[in-house]
N, C-alpha and C positions, 0 to 999 in steps of 0.2 A: 246924771249925763245932760252935756246943753244940747237946747237943742243943735247947734251945728252934730254934735257925735251923735243926733239920734238920728241924725240920716245923712253922715257919710257911716254910718253903724250899718250890716249888710244883717235883714231879719232871719231870722232860721226856725226851722221846730223845732224841739229836742231830739228828737229823733233822725232832721239827718246832719245837725250837730254835733251827736252818735260816728251819723254814719260819716264822717268827710273828718272829725276827727283822728278813728280806729283809722286810713287812707293815709293819712298824715305816720301816722305810726307803724305803716309798711310800705310807706316811702322811706320814711327816717333811717328805720332797721333792715330787712329784709331787700326789700325793695334796691334802695339803695347799695346794698353788700353788694347783690347779683352781679350788678351793674360795673359797681369797681372794680369786682373778678373780672371782670368780663376785658374791661381798660385795659387788667395788669399780660390779662394772655394775651390779649391781640397784639399789646406793645411787648412782650418777652418773643414775639415771629419774628425781631426787625425792624426792619431800614423802616422806620415812622411816616417817610415821606411819601411809600406809597404803595402804605399799609391801610388801604381799605377798613377792613379789623375796626382798625384801634377806632379813625375813625368816626368811625359809625358807632359807636359804641361812647365814646368822646360825645358824642353828638348826642344819643343816647341821659348821656347823664346831664349834661348841658338840661337838656328836657324836665326831666325830673324835678332838678336841684328848682328848675321855674316852677315846676309843679308846685313845692315842696317851700318854697319861698310865697307864690300866693294862697296857702290854703293859712296859711302862717295868720298871715297878714289879716285871708275874711278872717276864721273862727278868733283871732285875741278882739275886732272889734266889734264880736256877732253881739246881735242881743237876741236872744233864747230866748223861744219859747212867747215871748210878748206881743201875741197877735194882736196885730194891728183895728183898735177900733171898729165897730161893723158904724160910721159914722158918713157913707158917703166918701171924706177928707182924702183926698188922692197921700198917699203915704209907699214907700218900701211896707211890704207881705201883702198888695190890694192888688188881688185883680181886678184890673180896669177894660171897660169899653167905650170909646171913643169913636166921632169921627170927626171926617173932614169937612169940613165946612163947605154946604155947594155939595156934596156924596148923601145917598140914601144908606152905603154899604156902611157897616161897624168893623174896626176893631176890636179882638181881644187879646188883652197879653196881660204878666204876671209883672209889674215892679218893683226887678229885687233880682238875684243875682241865677242866671241861669242855671248854677246849680239844688236852687232850690224847683227849677222847672217840675213840673211831674212828662209823659211820657207826651206831643202833641203840643202842649200850651209851649207860647212862643213870650219872649226874658224880652222888659228892655233895663238898664239901668237908668237905676236914680241921675246917675251923673251924667246921660247919655240932653240930648240938646229936647229931647220930647219931653224924658223924664222930666229933666231940670224946671221944667214948664209948666209941667202939672202937677208935678209937685208941692203939698197946698195946699191945693182950689181943689173946685167942690163939685159935686154932682150937679150940671146944669149948666155950672158953666161954662166962657167962653176962650179957648188959650191962643195965643201966637207966640210961636218960636221960632228961630231962623236955621231947620233944614240942613244940613251937611253941607248940601251942593249950594245952595245961601241962600234959597233959596220962602221967601217966608211964606206958613199953611197958619191956617186957623185950626184948631177943633176942642171938638165940644163932648167935655166929660157926662159919660150920655152913665153911667154905672161905675159904680166900682165901692166895693168889698173885700173882706177880707180870706184872702188867699189860705183854703184849705187841705192843699199841695197831699 
C-alpha cells in the first residue's frame, strides 16, 4: 500500500468491518427488496404526480442506494485491524487531543470515519481541513491550517494515541 493509499483508506477494527459488511449485505438484499416493493406498490396506486407515497418511497430508495455506495467505497478502501502505532504521530485511527494556541481548553476527537466512533466520541475526517493539517504531525507540534470560514488557526497537538473504540 502506498503512502497516499494509507492516507485515503479508512481504518476499521475487524469487528466494525464485519458490522458494516453485514449492514451492506442487509441493505443490498432484504432491505433494498423491501423498499423496491414499496415503490412498486405506490406506483400501482395511480397518478404519480400526486402520489406522495410513491415519491416518499423513491426518496427512501435513493437514500438507501446512497448508503450502499458509501459502504461499498468505505469497505473497499478499509485498512482492517491495522491499529496505528502508539508513537504520538497523528494518523487515521488515532484519538487526538489538541489545544488551539492561546486557549487553555483541549479538544479530543477520533481522526477517522464516523462509523468507527463510539457513543459520545467526536470525529474529524482525515480529509477535513484540520485533519489534513495534523495528519503526519507529532505530539507537541504546532500546526497552522485554514478553517472553512477562511480564518487561519493554530493548534498544538497535545496527545495522539491509538483509538481502542
